[in-house]
TORPA-516806 format. One record per atom (N, C-alpha, C): y, x, z. Coordinates in steps of 0.001 Angstrom, whole numbers, padded with zeros to 6 digits, always signed. Each point is the difference from the previous one (the first is absolute). Layout:
<sites>
YXZ ...
</sites>
This chain:
<sites>
-001197+000881-000007 +001202-000892+000013 +001219+000915+000004 +000848-000223-000929 +001288+000775-000083 +001134-000668+000768 +001009+000835+000232 +001070-000493+000902 +000615-001295-000545 +000222-000165-001263 +000558-001274-000437 -000882-001189+000194 -001319+000267-000035 -000960-001093+000309 +000074-000372+001485 +000165+000992+000834 +000110-000225+001416 +001303-000820+000291 +001098+000458-000609 +001270-000680+000100 -000136-001472-000387 -000585-000201-001156 -000250-001380-000468 -000756-000924+000950 -001054+000692+000559 -000901-000820+000952 +000710-000361+001246 +000809+001059+000518 +000808-000271+001260 +001000-001026-000287 +000679+000036-001099 +001025-000975-000340 -000639-001452-000118 -001156-000069-000606 -000677-001252-000120 -000363-000550+001293 -000610+000861+000884 -000474-000539+001339 +001154-000320+000974 +001025+000857-000108 +001137-000178+000989 +001148-000998-000493 +000080-000104-001265 +001120-000900-000516 +001259+000819-000115 -000029+001313+000270 +001200+000823-000096 +000184+000462-001463 +001229+000315-000372 +000273+000559-001349 -000728+001337-000161 -000456+000245-001274 -000646+001222-000271 +000847+001260+000288 +001290-000100-000238 +000882+001154+000237 -000023+000349+001491 +000001-000971+000896 -000023+000257+001390 -001353+000563+000417 -001065-000470-000532 -001332+000504+000343 -000097+001490-000510 +000508+000271-001141 -000016+001381-000533 +000870+000947+000962 +001090-000531+000370 +000838+000788+000942 -000690+000299+001346 -000669-001017+000507 -000755+000163+001282 -001116+001048-000134 -000723-000134-001132 -001092+001035-000132 +000576+001371-000161 +001122+000203-000644 +000632+001335-000154 +000394+000510+001400 +000622-000903+000801 +000412+000393+001323 -001190+000317+000835 -001058-000708-000060 -001287+000233+000759 -000462+001381-000341 -000073+000352-001264 -000502+001336-000429 +000961+001054+000516 +001347-000217-000083 +000894+000973+000507 -000131+000261+001542 -000179-001040+000754 -000152+000055+001417 -001285+000827+000358 -001041-000265-000714 -001265+000696+000236 +000148+001507-000323 +000624+000266-001188 +000254+001340-000430 +000858+000822+000977 +001090-000683+000442 +000901+000689+000920 -000713+000313+001353 -000819-000890+000456 -000720+000179+001257 -000936+001203-000144 -000751+000039-001110 -000985+001088-000237 +000709+001354-000148 +001170-000016-000633 +000727+001265-000140 +000471+000516+001320 +000347-000946+000934 +000369+000313+001370 -001243+000513+000864 -001151-000194-000564 -001206+000368+000707 -000668-001074+000899 +000609-001231-000153 -000494-001159+000748 -001338-000550-000702 -000762-000618+000893 -001219-000707-000444 +000489-001463-000152 -000398-000640-001137 +000321-001453-000162 -001158-000836+000103 -000056-000914+000965 -001082-000922+000222 +000419-001376-000286 -000686-000630-000918 +000169-001466-000298 -001340-000573+000405 -000088-000452+001273 -001301-000475+000544 -000633-001001-000874 -001320+000237-000276 -000731-000928-000738 +000075+000219-001481 +000811+000966-000430 +000228+000249-001388 -000228+001497-000309 +000924+000878+000277 -000164+001396-000322 +000678+000914+001046 -000433+001139+000164 +000615+001062+000839 +000253+001204-000922 +001230+000410-000072 +000412+001207-000833 +000308+001099+000942 -000515+001237-000268 +000428+001190+000716 -000050+001141-000910 +000849+001019+000360 +000085+001267-000758 -001172+000892+000493 -000624+000694-000888 -001056+000937+000274 +000335+001264-000748 -000376+001167+000525 +000243+001213-000622 -001265+000759-000307 -000176+000386-001243 -001156+000899-000321 +000510+001480+000147 -000787+000759+000628 +000356+001432+000244 -000094+000729-001290 +000553+001188+000017 +000058+000870-001140 -001512+000483-000207 -000371+000271-001234 -001337+000383-000332 -000035+000883-001246 -001124+000638-000180 -000256+000794-001205 -000829-000842-000972 +000473-000025-001278 -000779-000713-000983 -000525+000931-001051 -000901-000441-000851 -000601+000764-001062 +000288-000578-001355 +000575+000763-000900 +000196-000443-001415 -001137+000409-000845 -000891-000840-000415 -001181+000359-000721 +000321+000514-001442 +001184-000239-000563 +000354+000453-001284 +000448+001527+000018 +000657+000425+001077 +000383+001352+000073 -000873+000835+000936 -000788-000715+000865 -000850+000700+000872 +000717+000562+001318 +001216-000417+000090 +000827+000539+001149 +000155-001001+001111 +000209+000552+001162 +000356-000963+001103 +001527-000184+000029 +000331-001106+000522 +001448-000266+000084 +000305-000688+001385 +001130+000369+000585 +000434-000581+001255 +000723-001226-000232 -000404-001096+000745 +000752-001308-000093 +000640-000174+001382 +001249-000375+000010 +000698-000130+001240 -000439-001417+000585 +000528-000210+001238 -000279-001235+000709 +000753-001170-000690 -000508-001189+000044 +000656-001182-000627 -000160-001146+000898 +001044-000873+000027 -000064-001211+000715 -000370-001195-000852 -000707-000886+000568 -000329-001269-000755 +000032-001111+000960 -000153-001231-000537 -000036-001213+000854 -001392-000588+000025 -000502-000256+001162 -001311-000654+000173 +000278-001469+000313 -000770-000870-000583 +000111-001428+000319 -001362-000484+000541 +000075-000742+001053 -001176-000555+000635 +000144-001517-000005 -001000-000659-000591 -000031-001451-000189 -000355-000644+001291 +000624-001117+000325 -000226-000720+001232 -001258-000860-000117 -000600-000311+001151 -001246-000753+000019 +000019-001329-000723 +001048-000863+000067 +000016-001232-000794 -000114+000187-001489 +000588+001046-000470 -000050+000345-001401 -001420+000427-000346 -000561+000906+000721 -001397+000496-000193 -000960-001235+000039 +000149-000828+000957 -000911-001192+000124 +000151-000944-001223 +001240-000182-000447 +000214-000923-001173 -000631+000592-001318 +000166+001322-000199 -000562+000495-001234 -001493+000130+000010 -000578-000071+001281 -001426+000023+000125 -000607-001380+000168 +000818-001049-000063 -000498-001339+000089 -000428-000449+001376 +000630+000665+000977 -000295-000371+001398 +001095-000931+000524 -000365-001195+000426 +001018-000925+000470 +000213+000116+001441 +001058-000560+000474 +000405+000091+001469 -000979-000777+000895 -000662-000986-000519 -000963-000858+000741 -001264+000639+000345 -000347+001094-000679 -001333+000654+000245 -000006+000727+001247 
</sites>
């Protein structure tokens, strides 16, 4: 599902104009991004948890040249899915 499809679905379900829904999604992404840049963990209970993780520096091997190469540390974002989402995609209902 692409962003414009999400915007259309939110507009349809909420009755809000598409332009407002698009702006809210953009603001949502900006807030998450800013929090992660600050080093904060973002928890949306029942949905997703976002946190910054760092991979340490390592040596890699280039098979084309046969040489080893040093790769620096890099930060990335890890996302953990909440239990209600896991249960929904696995067909587990709340009544079980």
